[in-house]
Residue, then its C-alpha position, 0 to 999 in steps of 0.5 A: m032961734n033955739y027953744q028948749n022945748d023944741d022936738l018934745r015928741i021925739k023919743e029916739i033917733n035911729e040910724l038908717l042903713p045906706p041903700v047898698a047895705l039894704l040890698e046886701k041884707f035883702p037882695a032884690t028879686e030878679n022881677a024887682a030889679n027889672t023895674 
């Protein structure tokens, strides 16, 4: 069942980066990598 008023509160959808891209952009510290 699809309703035309479904998800009215969603204003926009943003694409999430994959984990590999996040690690390239924000490298894990040695301390964090050891956990």
